[in-house]
The first five atom37 places (N, CA, C, CB, O) and aatype in JSON, in Angstrom:
{
  "aatype": [12, 15, 19, 10, 10, 10, 10, 1, 10, 0, 13, 16, 0, 10, 10, 10, 9, 12, 9, 13, 7, 11, 19, 10, 11, 15, 16, 11, 16, 19, 11, 11, 11, 18, 6, 13, 11, 15, 13, 13, 16, 3, 13, 11, 2, 10, 9, 19, 6, 13, 7, 14, 0, 6, 9, 10, 3, 19, 10, 0, 19, 1, 14, 13, 13, 12, 18, 10, 9, 14, 11, 10, 16, 7, 6, 13, 10, 10, 7, 16, 13, 9, 7, 11, 12, 9, 0, 3, 19, 9, 13, 13, 9, 14, 0, 9, 9, 12, 18, 6, 19, 1, 11, 11, 8, 10],
  "atom_mask": [
    [1, 1, 1, 1, 1],
    [1, 1, 1, 1, 1],
    [1, 1, 1, 1, 1],
    [1, 1, 1, 1, 1],
    [1, 1, 1, 1, 1],
    [1, 1, 1, 1, 1],
    [1, 1, 1, 1, 1],
    [1, 1, 1, 1, 1],
    [1, 1, 1, 1, 1],
    [1, 1, 1, 1, 1],
    [1, 1, 1, 1, 1],
    [1, 1, 1, 1, 1],
    [1, 1, 1, 1, 1],
    [1, 1, 1, 1, 1],
    [1, 1, 1, 1, 1],
    [1, 1, 1, 1, 1],
    [1, 1, 1, 1, 1],
    [1, 1, 1, 1, 1],
    [1, 1, 1, 1, 1],
    [1, 1, 1, 1, 1],
    [1, 1, 1, 0, 1],
    [1, 1, 1, 1, 1],
    [1, 1, 1, 1, 1],
    [1, 1, 1, 1, 1],
    [1, 1, 1, 1, 1],
    [1, 1, 1, 1, 1],
    [1, 1, 1, 1, 1],
    [1, 1, 1, 1, 1],
    [1, 1, 1, 1, 1],
    [1, 1, 1, 1, 1],
    [1, 1, 1, 1, 1],
    [1, 1, 1, 1, 1],
    [1, 1, 1, 1, 1],
    [1, 1, 1, 1, 1],
    [1, 1, 1, 1, 1],
    [1, 1, 1, 1, 1],
    [1, 1, 1, 1, 1],
    [1, 1, 1, 1, 1],
    [1, 1, 1, 1, 1],
    [1, 1, 1, 1, 1],
    [1, 1, 1, 1, 1],
    [1, 1, 1, 1, 1],
    [1, 1, 1, 1, 1],
    [1, 1, 1, 1, 1],
    [1, 1, 1, 1, 1],
    [1, 1, 1, 1, 1],
    [1, 1, 1, 1, 1],
    [1, 1, 1, 1, 1],
    [1, 1, 1, 1, 1],
    [1, 1, 1, 1, 1],
    [1, 1, 1, 0, 1],
    [1, 1, 1, 1, 1],
    [1, 1, 1, 1, 1],
    [1, 1, 1, 1, 1],
    [1, 1, 1, 1, 1],
    [1, 1, 1, 1, 1],
    [1, 1, 1, 1, 1],
    [1, 1, 1, 1, 1],
    [1, 1, 1, 1, 1],
    [1, 1, 1, 1, 1],
    [1, 1, 1, 1, 1],
    [1, 1, 1, 1, 1],
    [1, 1, 1, 1, 1],
    [1, 1, 1, 1, 1],
    [1, 1, 1, 1, 1],
    [1, 1, 1, 1, 1],
    [1, 1, 1, 1, 1],
    [1, 1, 1, 1, 1],
    [1, 1, 1, 1, 1],
    [1, 1, 1, 1, 1],
    [1, 1, 1, 1, 1],
    [1, 1, 1, 1, 1],
    [1, 1, 1, 1, 1],
    [1, 1, 1, 0, 1],
    [1, 1, 1, 1, 1],
    [1, 1, 1, 1, 1],
    [1, 1, 1, 1, 1],
    [1, 1, 1, 1, 1],
    [1, 1, 1, 0, 1],
    [1, 1, 1, 1, 1],
    [1, 1, 1, 1, 1],
    [1, 1, 1, 1, 1],
    [1, 1, 1, 0, 1],
    [1, 1, 1, 1, 1],
    [1, 1, 1, 1, 1],
    [1, 1, 1, 1, 1],
    [1, 1, 1, 1, 1],
    [1, 1, 1, 1, 1],
    [1, 1, 1, 1, 1],
    [1, 1, 1, 1, 1],
    [1, 1, 1, 1, 1],
    [1, 1, 1, 1, 1],
    [1, 1, 1, 1, 1],
    [1, 1, 1, 1, 1],
    [1, 1, 1, 1, 1],
    [1, 1, 1, 1, 1],
    [1, 1, 1, 1, 1],
    [1, 1, 1, 1, 1],
    [1, 1, 1, 1, 1],
    [1, 1, 1, 1, 1],
    [1, 1, 1, 1, 1],
    [1, 1, 1, 1, 1],
    [1, 1, 1, 1, 1],
    [1, 1, 1, 1, 1],
    [1, 1, 1, 1, 1],
    [1, 1, 1, 1, 1]
  ],
  "atom_positions": [
    [[-53.92, -123.7, -8.91], [-53.61, -123.47, -10.3], [-54.33, -122.23, -10.82], [-53.97, -124.69, -11.14], [-53.79, -121.5, -11.65]],
    [[-55.55, -121.97, -10.35], [-56.3, -120.81, -10.83], [-55.66, -119.51, -10.35], [-57.76, -120.88, -10.36], [-55.71, -118.5, -11.06]],
    [[-55.06, -119.51, -9.17], [-54.37, -118.32, -8.67], [-53.16, -118.02, -9.56], [-53.93, -118.51, -7.19], [-52.88, -116.86, -9.87]],
    [[-52.45, -119.05, -9.96], [-51.3, -118.88, -10.84], [-51.73, -118.3, -12.18], [-50.59, -120.21, -11.06], [-51.06, -117.43, -12.72]],
    [[-52.85, -118.77, -12.7], [-53.36, -118.24, -13.96], [-53.75, -116.77, -13.82], [-54.57, -119.07, -14.43], [-53.46, -115.97, -14.71]],
    [[-54.38, -116.42, -12.72], [-54.74, -115.02, -12.48], [-53.51, -114.14, -12.37], [-55.58, -114.91, -11.21], [-53.49, -113.02, -12.89]],
    [[-52.47, -114.64, -11.7], [-51.24, -113.86, -11.6], [-50.59, -113.67, -12.96], [-50.26, -114.54, -10.65], [-50.08, -112.6, -13.27]],
    [[-50.61, -114.71, -13.78], [-50.05, -114.61, -15.14], [-50.82, -113.6, -15.97], [-50.08, -115.98, -15.83], [-50.21, -112.8, -16.69]],
    [[-52.15, -113.63, -15.88], [-52.96, -112.67, -16.62], [-52.71, -111.24, -16.14], [-54.45, -113.02, -16.49], [-52.65, -110.31, -16.94]],
    [[-52.57, -111.08, -14.83], [-52.3, -109.75, -14.28], [-50.93, -109.24, -14.74], [-52.36, -109.78, -12.74], [-50.79, -108.06, -15.07]],
    [[-49.94, -110.11, -14.77], [-48.6, -109.74, -15.23], [-48.63, -109.3, -16.69], [-47.63, -110.93, -15.04], [-48.04, -108.29, -17.06]],
    [[-49.33, -110.07, -17.53], [-49.43, -109.74, -18.94], [-50.21, -108.44, -19.14], [-50.11, -110.88, -19.71], [-49.83, -107.62, -19.97]],
    [[-51.28, -108.26, -18.39], [-52.06, -107.02, -18.49], [-51.22, -105.82, -18.08], [-53.33, -107.1, -17.63], [-51.29, -104.76, -18.71]],
    [[-50.44, -105.97, -17.03], [-49.57, -104.88, -16.58], [-48.54, -104.52, -17.66], [-48.86, -105.27, -15.28], [-48.28, -103.35, -17.9]],
    [[-47.96, -105.53, -18.28], [-47.01, -105.27, -19.37], [-47.69, -104.54, -20.53], [-46.4, -106.58, -19.87], [-47.12, -103.6, -21.09]],
    [[-48.89, -104.97, -20.88], [-49.63, -104.31, -21.95], [-49.92, -102.85, -21.61], [-50.94, -105.05, -22.23], [-49.76, -101.96, -22.45]],
    [[-50.33, -102.6, -20.4], [-50.63, -101.23, -19.97], [-49.37, -100.37, -20.0], [-51.23, -101.23, -18.55], [-49.42, -99.22, -20.44]],
    [[-48.25, -100.92, -19.55], [-47.0, -100.16, -19.56], [-46.57, -99.85, -20.99], [-45.9, -100.95, -18.83], [-46.17, -98.72, -21.29]],
    [[-46.66, -100.82, -21.87], [-46.28, -100.61, -23.28], [-47.23, -99.6, -23.91], [-46.3, -101.95, -24.07], [-46.79, -98.69, -24.61]],
    [[-48.52, -99.77, -23.67], [-49.52, -98.87, -24.23], [-49.27, -97.44, -23.78], [-50.94, -99.32, -23.83], [-49.32, -96.51, -24.59]],
    [[-49.01, -97.25, -22.49], [-48.74, -95.9, -21.97], [-47.49, -95.29, -22.58], [0.0, 0.0, 0.0], [-47.48, -94.11, -22.93]],
    [[-46.45, -96.08, -22.7], [-45.2, -95.59, -23.28], [-45.4, -95.18, -24.74], [-44.11, -96.67, -23.18], [-44.9, -94.14, -25.18]],
    [[-46.11, -96.0, -25.48], [-46.35, -95.71, -26.9], [-47.25, -94.48, -27.05], [-46.98, -96.92, -27.6], [-47.02, -93.66, -27.93]],
    [[-48.27, -94.36, -26.2], [-49.14, -93.19, -26.28], [-48.36, -91.9, -26.03], [-50.28, -93.31, -25.27], [-48.59, -90.89, -26.7]],
    [[-47.45, -91.93, -25.07], [-46.61, -90.76, -24.8], [-45.77, -90.41, -26.02], [-45.69, -91.0, -23.6], [-45.69, -89.24, -26.41]],
    [[-45.15, -91.41, -26.62], [-44.26, -91.15, -27.76], [-45.06, -90.69, -28.98], [-43.44, -92.4, -28.09], [-44.56, -89.89, -29.77]],
    [[-46.29, -91.19, -29.16], [-47.07, -90.76, -30.31], [-47.58, -89.34, -30.14], [-48.25, -91.7, -30.54], [-47.77, -88.63, -31.13]],
    [[-47.8, -88.91, -28.9], [-48.23, -87.53, -28.66], [-47.12, -86.54, -29.0], [-48.67, -87.34, -27.21], [-47.38, -85.45, -29.51]],
    [[-45.87, -86.93, -28.71], [-44.76, -86.01, -28.98], [-44.51, -85.83, -30.47], [-43.5, -86.51, -28.3], [-44.03, -84.78, -30.89]],
    [[-44.82, -86.84, -31.28], [-44.64, -86.72, -32.74], [-45.98, -86.48, -33.44], [-43.96, -87.98, -33.31], [-46.04, -86.49, -34.67]],
    [[-47.04, -86.28, -32.67], [-48.38, -85.99, -33.18], [-48.88, -87.05, -34.17], [-48.4, -84.62, -33.84], [-49.41, -86.73, -35.23]],
    [[-48.68, -88.3, -33.79], [-49.18, -89.43, -34.56], [-50.33, -90.08, -33.81], [-48.06, -90.44, -34.85], [-50.41, -89.98, -32.58]],
    [[-51.2, -90.75, -34.55], [-52.28, -91.51, -33.92], [-51.8, -92.92, -33.61], [-53.54, -91.54, -34.82], [-51.04, -93.52, -34.37]],
    [[-52.25, -93.43, -32.5], [-51.96, -94.81, -32.13], [-53.1, -95.66, -32.68], [-51.8, -95.0, -30.57], [-54.2, -95.65, -32.14]],
    [[-52.82, -96.37, -33.75], [-53.86, -97.12, -34.45], [-53.91, -98.56, -33.97], [-53.62, -97.08, -35.96], [-53.04, -99.02, -33.23]],
    [[-54.96, -99.26, -34.39], [-55.12, -100.66, -34.02], [-53.95, -101.5, -34.52], [-56.44, -101.21, -34.57], [-53.52, -102.44, -33.85]],
    [[-53.44, -101.16, -35.69], [-52.3, -101.9, -36.23], [-51.09, -101.79, -35.3], [-51.94, -101.37, -37.64], [-50.37, -102.77, -35.1]],
    [[-50.88, -100.62, -34.74], [-49.77, -100.42, -33.8], [-50.0, -101.23, -32.53], [-49.62, -98.93, -33.45], [-49.07, -101.85, -32.01]],
    [[-51.24, -101.24, -32.04], [-51.56, -102.02, -30.85], [-51.33, -103.51, -31.13], [-53.03, -101.77, -30.41], [-50.77, -104.22, -30.29]],
    [[-51.77, -103.98, -32.3], [-51.59, -105.38, -32.67], [-50.11, -105.73, -32.74], [-52.28, -105.66, -34.01], [-49.71, -106.81, -32.31]],
    [[-49.28, -104.83, -33.29], [-47.84, -105.05, -33.37], [-47.24, -105.15, -31.97], [-47.15, -103.92, -34.16], [-46.42, -106.04, -31.71]],
    [[-47.63, -104.25, -31.08], [-47.13, -104.3, -29.7], [-47.56, -105.58, -29.0], [-47.62, -103.08, -28.91], [-46.77, -106.19, -28.26]],
    [[-48.8, -105.99, -29.22], [-49.31, -107.22, -28.61], [-48.56, -108.43, -29.14], [-50.82, -107.37, -28.87], [-48.2, -109.33, -28.38]],
    [[-48.32, -108.46, -30.45], [-47.57, -109.55, -31.07], [-46.15, -109.62, -30.49], [-47.5, -109.36, -32.62], [-45.66, -110.71, -30.19]],
    [[-45.51, -108.47, -30.32], [-44.17, -108.44, -29.74], [-44.16, -108.98, -28.31], [-43.62, -107.01, -29.76], [-43.23, -109.68, -27.91]],
    [[-45.19, -108.64, -27.57], [-45.31, -109.14, -26.19], [-45.45, -110.66, -26.18], [-46.52, -108.49, -25.49], [-44.83, -111.33, -25.35]],
    [[-46.25, -111.2, -27.09], [-46.44, -112.65, -27.17], [-45.15, -113.33, -27.6], [-47.57, -112.99, -28.15], [-44.79, -114.37, -27.06]],
    [[-44.45, -112.74, -28.57], [-43.19, -113.33, -29.05], [-42.15, -113.34, -27.93], [-42.65, -112.56, -30.27], [-41.44, -114.33, -27.75]],
    [[-42.07, -112.24, -27.18], [-41.06, -112.15, -26.11], [-41.37, -113.06, -24.94], [-40.95, -110.72, -25.62], [-40.49, -113.79, -24.47]],
    [[-42.6, -113.04, -24.46], [-42.92, -113.73, -23.22], [-43.67, -115.03, -23.4], [-43.71, -112.83, -22.36], [-43.75, -115.82, -22.45]],
    [[-44.23, -115.29, -24.57], [-45.03, -116.5, -24.79], [-44.3, -117.79, -24.5], [0.0, 0.0, 0.0], [-44.75, -118.58, -23.67]],
    [[-43.15, -118.04, -25.16], [-42.43, -119.28, -24.9], [-41.97, -119.41, -23.44], [-41.22, -119.37, -25.81], [-42.06, -120.49, -22.85]],
    [[-41.5, -118.32, -22.86], [-41.06, -118.36, -21.46], [-42.24, -118.65, -20.55], [-40.4, -117.02, -21.07], [-42.1, -119.4, -19.58]],
    [[-43.39, -118.07, -20.84], [-44.6, -118.25, -20.04], [-45.05, -119.7, -20.09], [-45.72, -117.31, -20.54], [-45.37, -120.29, -19.05]],
    [[-45.09, -120.28, -21.28], [-45.53, -121.67, -21.43], [-44.59, -122.62, -20.69], [-45.61, -122.05, -22.93], [-45.04, -123.5, -19.96]],
    [[-43.3, -122.43, -20.9], [-42.3, -123.26, -20.22], [-42.42, -123.12, -18.7], [-40.88, -122.88, -20.68], [-42.34, -124.11, -17.97]],
    [[-42.6, -121.91, -18.25], [-42.67, -121.63, -16.82], [-43.9, -122.28, -16.19], [-42.69, -120.11, -16.57], [-43.8, -122.93, -15.15]],
    [[-45.04, -122.1, -16.8], [-46.29, -122.6, -16.22], [-46.37, -124.12, -16.27], [-47.49, -122.0, -16.94], [-46.84, -124.76, -15.32]],
    [[-45.91, -124.71, -17.37], [-46.08, -126.15, -17.53], [-44.97, -127.0, -16.91], [-46.17, -126.48, -18.97], [-45.21, -128.15, -16.55]],
    [[-43.77, -126.45, -16.76], [-42.67, -127.31, -16.31], [-41.83, -126.7, -15.19], [-41.79, -127.63, -17.46], [-41.72, -127.3, -14.12]],
    [[-41.26, -125.57, -15.42], [-40.22, -125.04, -14.52], [-40.76, -124.71, -13.13], [-39.59, -123.8, -15.13], [-40.25, -125.21, -12.14]],
    [[-41.78, -123.86, -13.06], [-42.28, -123.41, -11.75], [-42.84, -124.58, -10.92], [-43.37, -122.35, -11.94], [-42.48, -124.7, -9.75]],
    [[-43.7, -125.43, -11.49], [-44.19, -126.56, -10.67], [-43.05, -127.47, -10.19], [-45.2, -127.38, -11.46], [-43.07, -127.96, -9.06]],
    [[-42.07, -127.69, -11.06], [-40.95, -128.57, -10.7], [-40.18, -128.01, -9.51], [-40.01, -128.75, -11.89], [-39.97, -128.72, -8.52]],
    [[-39.76, -126.75, -9.6], [-38.94, -126.18, -8.53], [-39.72, -125.89, -7.26], [-38.28, -124.92, -9.01], [-39.18, -125.99, -6.16]],
    [[-41.0, -125.53, -7.4], [-41.77, -125.24, -6.2], [-42.22, -126.53, -5.5], [-42.99, -124.39, -6.55], [-42.7, -126.48, -4.36]],
    [[-42.07, -127.66, -6.16], [-42.29, -128.94, -5.49], [-40.97, -129.51, -4.96], [-42.95, -129.94, -6.46], [-40.91, -129.98, -3.83]],
    [[-39.93, -129.45, -5.79], [-38.67, -130.1, -5.45], [-37.93, -129.41, -4.31], [-37.79, -130.13, -6.66], [-37.47, -130.08, -3.38]],
    [[-37.8, -128.1, -4.36], [-36.98, -127.4, -3.37], [-37.53, -127.54, -1.95], [-36.88, -125.92, -3.73], [-36.74, -127.78, -1.04]],
    [[-38.84, -127.39, -1.71], [-39.32, -127.64, -0.34], [-39.05, -129.07, 0.14], [-40.81, -127.34, -0.25], [-38.8, -129.3, 1.32]],
    [[-39.11, -130.03, -0.79], [-38.82, -131.42, -0.42], [-37.35, -131.58, -0.04], [-39.19, -132.39, -1.58], [-37.01, -132.27, 0.92]],
    [[-36.47, -130.94, -0.81], [-35.03, -131.06, -0.54], [-34.62, -130.34, 0.74], [-34.25, -130.5, -1.71], [-33.77, -130.84, 1.48]],
    [[-35.22, -129.18, 0.99], [-34.84, -128.42, 2.18], [-35.55, -128.92, 3.44], [-35.13, -126.95, 1.98], [-35.04, -128.75, 4.55]],
    [[-36.71, -129.52, 3.26], [-37.48, -129.95, 4.42], [-38.2, -128.8, 5.09], [0.0, 0.0, 0.0], [-38.85, -128.98, 6.12]],
    [[-38.09, -127.63, 4.53], [-38.71, -126.4, 5.07], [-39.67, -125.87, 4.01], [-37.61, -125.32, 5.46], [-39.24, -125.42, 2.95]],
    [[-40.97, -125.91, 4.3], [-41.96, -125.57, 3.28], [-41.86, -124.11, 2.82], [-43.36, -125.84, 3.8], [-41.73, -123.85, 1.63]],
    [[-41.91, -123.16, 3.76], [-41.91, -121.75, 3.37], [-40.6, -121.33, 2.7], [-42.15, -120.88, 4.59], [-40.62, -120.71, 1.64]],
    [[-39.49, -121.67, 3.3], [-38.2, -121.31, 2.73], [-38.0, -122.02, 1.39], [-37.06, -121.67, 3.69], [-37.52, -121.41, 0.43]],
    [[-38.35, -123.28, 1.31], [-38.21, -124.03, 0.07], [-39.07, -123.48, -1.04], [0.0, 0.0, 0.0], [-38.64, -123.4, -2.2]],
    [[-40.3, -123.09, -0.7], [-41.19, -122.5, -1.7], [-40.64, -121.18, -2.2], [-42.59, -122.3, -1.11], [-40.68, -120.9, -3.4]],
    [[-40.12, -120.37, -1.28], [-39.54, -119.09, -1.67], [-38.33, -119.28, -2.58], [-39.15, -118.28, -0.42], [-38.2, -118.62, -3.61]],
    [[-37.45, -120.18, -2.2], [-36.25, -120.45, -3.02], [-36.66, -121.04, -4.37], [-35.29, -121.43, -2.28], [-36.09, -120.66, -5.4]],
    [[-37.62, -121.94, -4.39], [-38.11, -122.52, -5.64], [-38.71, -121.46, -6.55], [0.0, 0.0, 0.0], [-38.51, -121.49, -7.76]],
    [[-39.44, -120.53, -5.96], [-40.03, -119.43, -6.74], [-38.93, -118.55, -7.32], [-40.98, -118.59, -5.87], [-39.01, -118.15, -8.48]],
    [[-37.93, -118.24, -6.53], [-36.84, -117.39, -7.01], [-36.07, -118.06, -8.16], [-35.87, -117.05, -5.86], [-35.72, -117.42, -9.15]],
    [[-35.83, -119.35, -8.02], [-35.15, -120.1, -9.1], [-36.01, -120.08, -10.36], [-34.85, -121.57, -8.67], [-35.51, -119.86, -11.46]],
    [[-37.31, -120.32, -10.2], [-38.22, -120.32, -11.34], [-38.28, -118.95, -12.0], [-39.62, -120.76, -10.91], [-38.35, -118.85, -13.23]],
    [[-38.26, -117.88, -11.2], [-38.27, -116.52, -11.75], [-37.02, -116.26, -12.59], [-38.37, -115.49, -10.63], [-37.11, -115.68, -13.67]],
    [[-35.88, -116.67, -12.09], [-34.63, -116.48, -12.85], [-34.67, -117.27, -14.15], [-33.39, -116.9, -11.99], [-34.31, -116.76, -15.21]],
    [[-35.11, -118.52, -14.06], [-35.18, -119.36, -15.26], [-36.21, -118.82, -16.25], [-35.52, -120.82, -14.87], [-36.03, -118.96, -17.46]],
    [[-37.3, -118.21, -15.76], [-38.31, -117.61, -16.64], [-37.7, -116.55, -17.55], [-39.45, -117.0, -15.8], [-38.04, -116.46, -18.73]],
    [[-36.8, -115.75, -17.0], [-36.28, -114.63, -17.78], [-35.21, -115.03, -18.78], [-35.73, -113.6, -16.86], [-34.88, -114.23, -19.67]],
    [[-34.65, -116.22, -18.68], [-33.65, -116.65, -19.66], [-34.27, -116.74, -21.06], [-33.04, -118.01, -19.25], [-33.76, -116.1, -21.98]],
    [[-35.35, -117.53, -21.27], [-35.93, -117.53, -22.62], [-36.57, -116.2, -22.99], [-36.97, -118.64, -22.72], [-36.62, -115.85, -24.17]],
    [[-37.07, -115.44, -22.0], [-37.66, -114.14, -22.3], [-36.6, -113.2, -22.88], [-38.29, -113.51, -21.04], [-36.87, -112.48, -23.85]],
    [[-35.41, -113.2, -22.31], [-34.33, -112.35, -22.81], [-33.88, -112.82, -24.19], [-33.14, -112.35, -21.84], [-33.63, -112.01, -25.08]],
    [[-33.77, -114.13, -24.36], [-33.37, -114.66, -25.66], [-34.4, -114.27, -26.73], [-33.22, -116.21, -25.6], [-34.02, -113.83, -27.81]],
    [[-35.68, -114.42, -26.42], [-36.72, -114.08, -27.4], [-36.76, -112.58, -27.67], [-38.08, -114.55, -26.91], [-37.07, -112.17, -28.79]],
    [[-36.46, -111.77, -26.67], [-36.38, -110.32, -26.89], [-35.29, -109.99, -27.89], [-36.12, -109.58, -25.55], [-35.49, -109.19, -28.81]],
    [[-34.14, -110.61, -27.72], [-33.03, -110.38, -28.65], [-33.35, -110.88, -30.05], [-31.77, -111.04, -28.14], [-33.0, -110.24, -31.04]],
    [[-34.02, -112.03, -30.13], [-34.42, -112.57, -31.44], [-35.41, -111.61, -32.1], [-35.04, -113.99, -31.28], [-35.29, -111.32, -33.29]],
    [[-36.38, -111.14, -31.33], [-37.39, -110.21, -31.87], [-36.75, -108.93, -32.36], [-38.46, -109.89, -30.82], [-37.08, -108.42, -33.43]],
    [[-35.82, -108.4, -31.57], [-35.15, -107.16, -31.95], [-34.38, -107.33, -33.25], [-34.2, -106.7, -30.83], [-34.34, -106.42, -34.08]],
    [[-33.78, -108.49, -33.42], [-32.92, -108.72, -34.57], [-33.7, -109.09, -35.82], [-31.93, -109.81, -34.25], [-33.34, -108.67, -36.92]],
    [[-34.78, -109.87, -35.67], [-35.45, -110.44, -36.84], [-36.87, -109.91, -37.11], [-35.52, -111.91, -36.69], [-37.36, -110.07, -38.23]],
    [[-37.52, -109.29, -36.16], [-38.9, -108.83, -36.41], [-38.99, -107.33, -36.51], [-39.82, -109.31, -35.32], [-40.08, -106.8, -36.72]]
  ]
}
């Protein structure tokens, strides 16, 4: 479970770094400062987009499929891989929905 938490933190940190880099580039071209308020807004958007998907994934979807699929296939490695792929696809469904909601309402 601790490895999963570390991977989640690394994924979130990578997203933050990518967003931060993109915003810094765009602020340099318009000669604006990237303020704490802007960082907070970007962080809030990241939480809104990925928070619900992350919670659902960690607490229910990923453990369910990574346990069930190896049992159904009888093959541990292949079942784990297939379970992970299913969980990854299911993770992005609420993430995409929340992205669209954020774009429209926030």
